[in-house]
LOFIKE-814927 format. One record per residue (C-alpha): residue in one letter; x negated, y negated, z negated; residue number from 1. Coordinates in Angstrom, 3 decimals. Example, Ala and Ser with C-alpha at 12.3 -4.5 7.8 and 13.67 -1.06 7.14 Angstrom:
% LOFIKE-814927
+------+----------+----------+----------+-----+
: code :       c1 :       c2 :       c3 : pos :
+------+----------+----------+----------+-----+
:    A :  -12.300 :    4.500 :   -7.800 :   1 :
:    S :  -13.670 :    1.060 :   -7.140 :   2 :
+------+----------+----------+----------+-----+
***
This chain:
% LOFIKE-814927
+------+----------+----------+----------+-----+
: code :       c1 :       c2 :       c3 : pos :
+------+----------+----------+----------+-----+
:    M :   37.372 : -170.865 : -246.433 :   1 :
:    N :   35.062 : -168.046 : -247.488 :   2 :
:    I :   33.896 : -166.215 : -244.317 :   3 :
:    L :   34.201 : -162.763 : -245.959 :   4 :
:    K :   37.799 : -163.406 : -246.926 :   5 :
:    L :   38.480 : -164.782 : -243.448 :   6 :
:    D :   37.073 : -161.560 : -241.923 :   7 :
:    E :   39.328 : -159.499 : -244.175 :   8 :
:    K :   42.386 : -161.594 : -243.301 :   9 :
:    I :   41.721 : -161.295 : -239.583 :  10 :
:    I :   41.170 : -157.524 : -239.784 :  11 :
:    T :   44.348 : -157.061 : -241.821 :  12 :
:    A :   46.332 : -159.057 : -239.261 :  13 :
:    I :   44.977 : -157.515 : -236.040 :  14 :
:    E :   44.080 : -153.935 : -236.960 :  15 :
:    P :   47.607 : -152.428 : -236.781 :  16 :
:    S :   48.209 : -153.803 : -233.270 :  17 :
:    L :   44.789 : -152.739 : -232.019 :  18 :
:    N :   45.196 : -149.261 : -233.547 :  19 :
:    H :   48.643 : -148.924 : -231.975 :  20 :
:    S :   47.079 : -149.775 : -228.607 :  21 :
:    G :   44.393 : -147.096 : -229.031 :  22 :
:    Y :   41.503 : -149.220 : -230.289 :  23 :
:    E :   39.450 : -149.167 : -233.468 :  24 :
:    I :   37.612 : -152.183 : -234.856 :  25 :
:    V :   33.931 : -151.296 : -235.197 :  26 :
:    N :   32.673 : -154.710 : -236.194 :  27 :
:    L :   34.097 : -158.184 : -236.700 :  28 :
:    R :   32.111 : -161.347 : -237.194 :  29 :
:    V :   33.125 : -164.964 : -237.530 :  30 :
:    V :   30.487 : -167.609 : -236.902 :  31 :
:    G :   31.376 : -171.180 : -237.783 :  32 :
:    G :   30.071 : -174.343 : -236.229 :  33 :
:    R :   31.451 : -176.977 : -233.895 :  34 :
:    R :   33.508 : -174.308 : -232.230 :  35 :
:    A :   33.949 : -171.099 : -234.220 :  36 :
:    V :   33.301 : -167.751 : -232.562 :  37 :
:    V :   35.255 : -164.637 : -233.483 :  38 :
:    G :   33.415 : -161.590 : -232.180 :  39 :
:    I :   35.059 : -158.171 : -232.287 :  40 :
:    D :   33.534 : -154.879 : -231.196 :  41 :
:    I :   36.110 : -152.207 : -230.358 :  42 :
:    E :   36.100 : -148.517 : -229.486 :  43 :
:    R :   38.776 : -146.374 : -227.965 :  44 :
:    F :   40.295 : -143.627 : -230.117 :  45 :
:    D :   39.993 : -141.204 : -227.184 :  46 :
:    D :   36.171 : -141.737 : -227.167 :  47 :
:    A :   36.245 : -142.907 : -223.544 :  48 :
:    P :   33.917 : -145.838 : -222.812 :  49 :
:    V :   35.375 : -149.297 : -223.415 :  50 :
:    T :   36.131 : -150.935 : -220.068 :  51 :
:    L :   36.516 : -154.560 : -219.068 :  52 :
:    E :   40.269 : -153.932 : -218.868 :  53 :
:    D :   40.223 : -152.682 : -222.501 :  54 :
:    C :   38.470 : -155.881 : -223.577 :  55 :
:    V :   40.997 : -158.032 : -221.703 :  56 :
:    N :   43.947 : -156.118 : -223.213 :  57 :
:    A :   42.514 : -156.359 : -226.732 :  58 :
:    N :   41.744 : -160.043 : -226.190 :  59 :
:    H :   45.390 : -160.790 : -225.285 :  60 :
:    L :   46.616 : -158.895 : -228.357 :  61 :
:    V :   44.182 : -160.492 : -230.785 :  62 :
:    S :   44.447 : -164.045 : -229.473 :  63 :
:    A :   48.256 : -163.949 : -229.736 :  64 :
:    I :   48.018 : -162.827 : -233.362 :  65 :
:    L :   45.296 : -165.335 : -234.263 :  66 :
:    D :   47.265 : -168.172 : -232.656 :  67 :
:    V :   50.344 : -167.299 : -234.725 :  68 :
:    E :   48.459 : -166.718 : -237.987 :  69 :
:    D :   46.305 : -169.844 : -237.489 :  70 :
:    F :   43.460 : -168.579 : -239.721 :  71 :
:    I :   40.921 : -170.721 : -237.890 :  72 :
:    K :   41.596 : -174.424 : -237.850 :  73 :
:    G :   40.688 : -176.041 : -234.554 :  74 :
:    S :   39.493 : -174.306 : -231.433 :  75 :
:    Y :   37.514 : -171.082 : -231.348 :  76 :
:    N :   36.087 : -168.626 : -228.846 :  77 :
:    L :   37.231 : -165.017 : -229.010 :  78 :
:    E :   34.745 : -162.416 : -227.794 :  79 :
:    I :   35.886 : -158.789 : -227.492 :  80 :
:    S :   33.309 : -156.199 : -226.475 :  81 :
:    S :   32.085 : -152.640 : -226.788 :  82 :
:    P :   29.727 : -151.933 : -229.689 :  83 :
:    G :   27.131 : -150.996 : -227.080 :  84 :
:    E :   24.489 : -148.334 : -226.969 :  85 :
:    Y :   23.437 : -148.751 : -230.606 :  86 :
:    R :   26.766 : -148.613 : -232.426 :  87 :
:    S :   26.686 : -149.610 : -236.087 :  88 :
:    L :   27.748 : -147.092 : -238.719 :  89 :
:    K :   29.545 : -148.684 : -241.635 :  90 :
:    K :   32.268 : -146.418 : -242.947 :  91 :
:    I :   31.765 : -142.896 : -244.277 :  92 :
:    S :   34.042 : -141.706 : -241.468 :  93 :
:    D :   31.554 : -143.240 : -238.969 :  94 :
:    F :   28.749 : -141.116 : -240.393 :  95 :
:    K :   30.908 : -137.969 : -240.302 :  96 :
:    R :   31.996 : -138.659 : -236.722 :  97 :
:    F :   28.455 : -138.979 : -235.396 :  98 :
:    C :   26.910 : -135.874 : -236.986 :  99 :
:    G :   24.506 : -134.318 : -234.495 : 100 :
:    K :   23.520 : -137.701 : -233.029 : 101 :
:    D :   20.270 : -139.633 : -233.392 : 102 :
:    V :   20.457 : -142.474 : -235.898 : 103 :
:    E :   18.324 : -145.228 : -237.355 : 104 :
:    I :   18.943 : -146.028 : -241.004 : 105 :
:    E :   17.529 : -148.989 : -242.890 : 106 :
:    L :   17.466 : -148.483 : -246.654 : 107 :
:    L :   17.781 : -150.824 : -249.611 : 108 :
:    V :   15.182 : -148.757 : -251.517 : 109 :
:    A :   12.508 : -146.549 : -249.951 : 110 :
:    V :   13.110 : -142.796 : -249.685 : 111 :
:    N :    9.989 : -140.651 : -249.203 : 112 :
:    G :    8.024 : -143.911 : -248.961 : 113 :
:    K :   10.070 : -145.259 : -246.052 : 114 :
:    C :   12.641 : -148.031 : -245.734 : 115 :
:    K :   13.525 : -147.022 : -242.157 : 116 :
:    I :   14.394 : -143.511 : -241.094 : 117 :
:    F :   14.936 : -142.208 : -237.561 : 118 :
:    G :   16.419 : -138.782 : -237.098 : 119 :
:    E :   19.365 : -136.557 : -236.363 : 120 :
:    L :   22.400 : -137.045 : -238.579 : 121 :
:    L :   23.073 : -133.561 : -239.979 : 122 :
:    R :   25.969 : -133.860 : -242.409 : 123 :
:    V :   27.712 : -136.025 : -244.978 : 124 :
:    E :   28.658 : -134.639 : -248.396 : 125 :
:    Q :   30.380 : -135.984 : -251.488 : 126 :
:    N :   28.097 : -135.781 : -254.524 : 127 :
:    V :   29.040 : -136.421 : -258.143 : 128 :
:    N :   28.548 : -140.203 : -258.004 : 129 :
:    D :   27.989 : -140.992 : -254.337 : 130 :
:    V :   28.266 : -139.784 : -250.786 : 131 :
:    V :   25.008 : -138.340 : -249.465 : 132 :
:    V :   23.864 : -138.518 : -245.851 : 133 :
:    Y :   21.478 : -135.810 : -244.628 : 134 :
:    L :   19.071 : -136.408 : -241.752 : 135 :
:    K :   16.588 : -134.255 : -239.889 : 136 :
:    E :   13.409 : -136.195 : -239.197 : 137 :
:    E :   10.443 : -135.150 : -237.089 : 138 :
:    C :    7.081 : -135.845 : -238.704 : 139 :
:    D :    3.428 : -134.809 : -238.306 : 140 :
:    T :    3.942 : -131.623 : -240.322 : 141 :
:    G :    7.165 : -130.563 : -238.564 : 142 :
:    T :   10.798 : -131.173 : -239.309 : 143 :
:    I :   12.030 : -132.279 : -242.721 : 144 :
:    E :   15.500 : -132.839 : -244.135 : 145 :
:    I :   16.021 : -136.173 : -245.848 : 146 :
:    K :   18.791 : -136.882 : -248.323 : 147 :
:    V :   19.951 : -140.516 : -248.447 : 148 :
:    P :   22.588 : -141.933 : -250.815 : 149 :
:    Y :   25.293 : -143.790 : -248.895 : 150 :
:    S :   25.133 : -146.614 : -251.458 : 151 :
:    G :   21.435 : -147.073 : -250.594 : 152 :
:    I :   22.037 : -147.715 : -246.897 : 153 :
:    K :   21.522 : -151.326 : -245.835 : 154 :
:    K :   22.185 : -150.825 : -242.118 : 155 :
:    A :   22.701 : -147.848 : -239.812 : 156 :
:    N :   23.068 : -147.418 : -236.067 : 157 :
:    V :   23.658 : -144.465 : -233.779 : 158 :
:    K :   22.241 : -144.178 : -230.278 : 159 :
:    R :   25.352 : -143.209 : -228.322 : 160 :
:    F :   24.008 : -142.232 : -224.922 : 161 :
+------+----------+----------+----------+-----+
***
C-alpha cells in the first residue's frame, strides 16, 4: 500500500477521536520494515505541555482504532509523543498560531540568496495566488522583513520554549 495513502487513512480514522479528547495531530509518520512503526506527534488544544499521561491516553485511543481498522498487516509499534522543542509547521493555521515566535524555514527556492531563514514569524496573509509568510530577520545591516510564499516552503519549525 502507498505510504502516503496509508498516512491519510490513519489520520482520517483517528483524528476525530483524538480531537474529541483534546489533542491535535501535529505529525504522523509510518515507517515500514520487519515491524512497522507508526509515529504520531500530538499537541493539546489547551496549549498545555503534552504529558506522559496524555501520550498513554492517546496511545490507547489510537491503538484501539488501528486494531479495528487493520490498516497495517502484521504487527507494528505505535509511538505517541510531543512534537518537542522544535515543532514542525505544516498547515497555514500552524503559521498563524505561532506568529511572534522564532522560526527556521527551509525554502525550495532561495529568497534574498538564502535557502534557510531564521527569524521571528510576523504575520501570514492571503495574496492573489498564494499565502505569504512574513519574517523579521536580523542581519549585519539591521533588521529586515522577508516575504516568503507558502508554496515555496520545504520545511518549517518553531522553537517553542
